[in-house]
C-alpha positions as CSV (number, residue, x, y, z in Angstrom):
1,X,0.0,0.0,0.0
2,X,2.8,2.5,0.9
3,X,4.6,1.7,-2.4
4,X,1.4,2.4,-4.4
5,X,1.0,5.7,-2.6
6,X,4.5,6.7,-3.5
7,X,4.1,6.1,-7.2
8,X,2.8,8.8,-9.5
9,X,-0.8,8.5,-10.6
10,X,0.2,8.4,-14.3
11,X,2.5,5.5,-13.7
12,X,-0.1,3.6,-11.7
13,X,-2.6,4.0,-14.6
14,X,-0.1,2.9,-17.1
15,X,0.7,-0.2,-15.0
16,X,-3.0,-1.0,-14.7
17,X,-3.5,-0.7,-18.5
18,X,-0.5,-3.0,-19.1
19,X,-1.9,-5.5,-16.7
20,X,-5.3,-5.5,-18.4
21,X,-3.6,-5.9,-21.8
22,X,-1.4,-8.8,-20.7
23,X,-4.4,-10.5,-19.0
24,X,-6.4,-10.1,-22.3
25,X,-3.7,-11.7,-24.3
26,X,-3.3,-14.5,-21.8
27,X,-7.1,-15.2,-21.9
28,X,-7.0,-15.4,-25.7
29,X,-4.2,-17.9,-25.9
30,X,-5.5,-19.9,-22.9
31,X,-9.0,-20.4,-24.2
32,X,-9.9,-24.1,-24.6
33,X,-10.6,-25.7,-28.0
34,X,-14.3,-26.3,-27.7
35,X,-14.3,-29.1,-30.2
36,X,-11.3,-31.2,-29.0
37,X,-12.1,-34.2,-26.9
38,X,-9.1,-33.8,-24.7
39,X,-9.8,-30.3,-23.4
40,X,-12.4,-29.0,-21.0
41,X,-15.4,-26.9,-22.0
42,X,-16.6,-29.0,-24.9
43,X,-19.6,-26.8,-25.7
44,X,-18.8,-27.2,-29.4
45,X,-20.5,-30.6,-29.1
46,X,-23.8,-28.7,-29.2
47,X,-23.1,-27.8,-32.8
48,X,-21.9,-31.2,-34.0
49,X,-24.1,-33.7,-32.1
50,X,-26.8,-35.4,-34.3
51,X,-30.1,-34.2,-32.8
52,X,-33.4,-32.7,-33.7
53,X,-33.2,-30.2,-30.9
54,X,-32.8,-26.5,-31.7
55,X,-29.4,-24.9,-31.0
56,X,-30.8,-23.0,-28.0
57,X,-32.2,-26.3,-26.6
58,X,-28.8,-28.0,-27.0
59,X,-27.0,-25.1,-25.4
60,X,-29.5,-25.2,-22.5
61,X,-29.1,-28.9,-22.0
62,X,-25.3,-28.6,-22.0
63,X,-25.3,-25.6,-19.6
64,X,-27.8,-27.2,-17.3
65,X,-25.7,-30.3,-16.9
66,X,-22.6,-28.2,-16.4
67,X,-24.3,-26.1,-13.8
68,X,-26.4,-28.7,-12.0
69,X,-23.6,-31.3,-12.0
70,X,-25.7,-34.5,-11.8
71,X,-24.1,-37.7,-10.6
72,X,-26.6,-40.1,-12.4
73,X,-28.7,-39.1,-15.4
74,X,-31.3,-41.0,-17.3
75,X,-32.4,-40.4,-20.9
76,X,-35.6,-41.8,-22.2
77,X,-35.5,-41.8,-26.0
78,X,-32.0,-42.0,-27.4
79,X,-32.5,-42.4,-31.1
80,X,-29.2,-41.2,-32.8
81,X,-27.4,-40.4,-29.5
82,X,-26.9,-36.7,-30.0
83,X,-28.5,-35.4,-26.7
84,X,-26.7,-38.2,-24.8
85,X,-23.5,-37.0,-26.3
86,X,-24.1,-33.5,-25.1
87,X,-24.9,-34.7,-21.6
88,X,-21.9,-37.0,-21.5
89,X,-19.5,-34.2,-22.7
90,X,-20.9,-31.8,-20.1
91,X,-20.3,-34.5,-17.5
92,X,-16.8,-35.0,-18.7
93,X,-16.2,-31.3,-18.3
94,X,-17.6,-31.6,-14.8
95,X,-15.3,-34.5,-14.0
96,X,-18.0,-36.8,-12.9
97,X,-21.3,-38.3,-13.9
98,X,-22.9,-41.3,-15.6
99,X,-25.8,-41.4,-18.1
100,X,-28.0,-44.3,-18.9
101,X,-30.0,-44.1,-22.1
102,X,-33.0,-46.3,-22.7
103,X,-34.5,-46.9,-26.2
104,X,-36.0,-50.0,-27.7
105,X,-34.7,-49.2,-31.2
106,X,-31.7,-46.9,-31.0
107,X,-29.8,-45.8,-34.1
108,X,-26.6,-44.4,-32.6
109,X,-24.6,-42.2,-35.0
110,X,-22.0,-41.0,-32.4
111,X,-18.6,-42.8,-32.1
112,X,-18.1,-44.4,-28.7
113,X,-15.1,-42.3,-27.9
114,X,-17.2,-39.1,-27.8
115,X,-19.1,-40.4,-24.8
116,X,-15.9,-40.6,-22.7
117,X,-17.1,-44.0,-21.2
118,X,-19.9,-42.2,-19.4
119,X,-22.9,-43.3,-21.5
120,X,-24.5,-46.7,-21.1
121,X,-27.2,-47.8,-23.6
122,X,-30.1,-50.1,-22.7
123,X,-32.1,-51.3,-25.6
124,X,-35.4,-51.6,-23.8
125,X,-38.7,-49.8,-23.6
126,X,-39.8,-47.4,-20.9
127,X,-41.0,-47.9,-18.3
128,X,-40.3,-51.6,-18.4
129,X,-36.6,-51.2,-18.4
130,X,-36.3,-48.3,-15.9
131,X,-35.4,-50.5,-12.9
132,X,-32.6,-52.1,-14.9
133,X,-31.4,-48.6,-15.9
134,X,-31.2,-47.6,-12.2
135,X,-29.2,-50.7,-11.5
136,X,-26.7,-49.8,-14.2
137,X,-26.4,-46.3,-12.9
138,X,-25.8,-47.6,-9.4
139,X,-28.4,-45.6,-7.6
140,X,-31.2,-43.1,-7.8
141,X,-31.2,-40.5,-10.6
142,X,-30.8,-36.8,-10.0
143,X,-31.5,-35.8,-13.6
144,X,-33.9,-37.3,-16.2
145,X,-34.2,-36.2,-19.8
146,X,-37.5,-37.4,-21.3
147,X,-37.5,-37.3,-25.1
148,X,-39.2,-40.5,-26.1
149,X,-42.6,-41.0,-27.8
150,X,-44.5,-37.7,-27.8
151,X,-47.8,-39.3,-26.8
152,X,-49.9,-38.3,-23.8
153,X,-50.3,-41.9,-22.4
154,X,-46.7,-42.7,-22.9
155,X,-45.4,-39.6,-21.2
156,X,-47.7,-40.3,-18.3
157,X,-46.2,-43.8,-18.1
158,X,-42.6,-42.4,-18.3
159,X,-43.3,-40.0,-15.5
160,X,-44.9,-42.6,-13.3
161,X,-42.0,-45.0,-14.0
162,X,-39.2,-42.5,-13.1
163,X,-40.7,-41.1,-9.9
164,X,-39.6,-44.0,-7.6
165,X,-36.1,-43.8,-9.1
166,X,-35.5,-40.1,-8.3
167,X,-33.5,-38.7,-5.4
168,X,-34.5,-35.6,-3.4
169,X,-33.9,-32.5,-5.5
170,X,-33.8,-34.2,-8.9
171,X,-34.8,-32.5,-12.1
172,X,-36.8,-33.8,-15.0
173,X,-36.4,-32.1,-18.4
174,X,-38.9,-32.7,-21.2
175,X,-38.1,-32.1,-24.9
176,X,-40.8,-31.2,-27.4
177,X,-42.7,-30.0,-24.4
178,X,-45.0,-27.8,-26.5
179,X,-46.6,-31.0,-28.0
180,X,-50.1,-30.9,-26.6
181,X,-49.9,-34.5,-25.4
182,X,-46.6,-34.0,-23.6
183,X,-47.8,-30.7,-22.1
184,X,-51.0,-32.2,-20.8
185,X,-49.3,-35.2,-19.3
186,X,-46.7,-33.0,-17.5
187,X,-49.5,-30.6,-16.3
188,X,-51.6,-33.4,-14.9
189,X,-48.6,-35.1,-13.2
190,X,-47.6,-31.9,-11.5
191,X,-51.2,-31.4,-10.3
192,X,-51.5,-34.9,-8.9
193,X,-48.1,-35.1,-7.2
194,X,-47.1,-32.6,-4.5
195,X,-43.4,-33.6,-5.0
196,X,-43.4,-32.2,-8.5
197,X,-42.8,-28.5,-9.0
198,X,-43.1,-26.8,-12.3
199,X,-40.1,-24.7,-13.4
200,X,-41.7,-23.6,-16.7
201,X,-40.3,-23.4,-20.2
202,X,-36.7,-22.3,-20.3
203,X,-36.6,-22.7,-24.1
204,X,-39.8,-21.5,-25.7
205,X,-39.5,-21.3,-29.5
206,X,-42.1,-23.7,-31.0
207,X,-41.6,-25.6,-34.3
208,X,-44.8,-24.8,-36.3
209,X,-43.9,-26.3,-39.7
210,X,-43.4,-29.9,-38.6
211,X,-47.0,-30.8,-37.8
212,X,-50.1,-28.8,-38.3
213,X,-51.9,-30.7,-35.5
214,X,-49.6,-29.7,-32.6
215,X,-46.5,-27.6,-32.0
216,X,-43.2,-29.3,-31.2
217,X,-39.8,-28.2,-29.7
218,X,-39.5,-26.4,-26.4
219,X,-38.1,-27.8,-23.1
220,X,-39.9,-27.8,-19.8
221,X,-38.2,-28.3,-16.4
222,X,-39.7,-30.0,-13.4
223,X,-38.2,-30.3,-9.9
224,X,-38.8,-33.3,-7.7
225,X,-38.5,-32.3,-4.0
226,X,-40.3,-32.4,-0.6
227,X,-39.8,-28.6,-0.3
228,X,-41.6,-26.0,-2.4
229,X,-38.7,-23.6,-2.3
230,X,-35.0,-24.5,-2.6
231,X,-32.8,-23.5,0.4
232,X,-29.5,-22.0,-0.7
233,X,-27.6,-23.1,2.4
234,X,-28.6,-26.7,2.0
235,X,-27.6,-26.6,-1.7
236,X,-24.1,-25.1,-1.2
237,X,-23.2,-26.8,2.1
238,X,-22.0,-30.1,0.5
239,X,-19.7,-28.2,-1.8
240,X,-18.1,-26.4,1.1
241,X,-17.7,-29.7,2.9
242,X,-16.2,-31.4,-0.1
243,X,-13.5,-28.7,-0.1
244,X,-12.9,-29.2,3.6
245,X,-14.5,-25.9,4.5
246,X,-17.2,-24.9,7.0
247,X,-20.2,-23.3,5.1
248,X,-21.1,-19.8,6.4
249,X,-24.4,-19.8,8.2
250,X,-27.3,-17.7,6.7
251,X,-26.8,-14.9,9.2
252,X,-29.2,-11.9,8.8
253,X,-26.3,-9.6,9.5
254,X,-24.9,-10.4,6.0
255,X,-28.1,-10.2,4.1
256,X,-27.2,-6.6,2.9
257,X,-23.6,-7.5,2.4
258,X,-22.2,-7.2,-1.1
259,X,-18.4,-7.5,-1.4
260,X,-18.1,-5.0,-4.3
261,X,-20.5,-2.4,-2.9
262,X,-19.1,-2.6,0.6
263,X,-15.6,-2.1,-0.7
264,X,-16.2,0.6,-3.3
265,X,-19.2,2.6,-1.9
266,X,-20.7,2.1,1.5
267,X,-19.9,-0.8,3.9
268,X,-22.7,-2.8,5.4
269,X,-23.2,-2.8,9.2
270,X,-21.2,-6.1,9.4
271,X,-18.2,-4.6,7.4
272,X,-18.4,-1.4,9.4
273,X,-18.2,-3.2,12.7
274,X,-15.3,-5.3,11.4
275,X,-13.4,-2.2,10.3
276,X,-14.0,-0.6,13.7
277,X,-12.7,-3.6,15.5
278,X,-9.5,-3.6,13.4
279,X,-8.9,0.1,13.9
């Protein structure tokens, strides 16, 4: 601090500009190759995976898996294997996760190496093969992607079949969720089961030229939990513990604390008391 105060202001500004410039160059050359299998952040798989999903839906699927970090995923309706490839690559970027795909007549177009040994295919129908899928996964699923037959009765059966195989806090993502049969099955299942909570349509561009009887595309997210509202402390606590750290308790004294605002503008009562104690 004393050295900074001794330097002229013009020199300090020049040093800051040089630092930003050097950092920018470093970030350019350190960016991962999004398409290479041996590097992290393989978001490029969203552009290359064989799938009928829109690009925004593929990006959302990849980002959701990257952010939610599921341990065990289930996909109902594999077909060419494109969406499974997206999930598997996101899991590989996370460094953990297994996905089991179930489809009675799969037609995989993705080389095995692109799944990074995280994808297991089960050539059976749903819901008949779901119990075996859970055995392959080694436990309850915390993420399910349903993109099988877009038929009201079949989606009801898929939902009823997966519910006993879900862990607390799991998510179910439906593709072609604008299809009237899919939408009705999801709506009725949520109304009938208090453990299902509707998270709406994160991707909401319908395909209108495919079938004049009903729209397609769109994804809908549903959460499976005993609680209506997620508790932040319960979600982040395991991550602190995995790093050998004690999670900070949700103390009301820090509710108005913002690190940037407290440092650059006006400290919150907690920061003010801490500064006074150090003075």
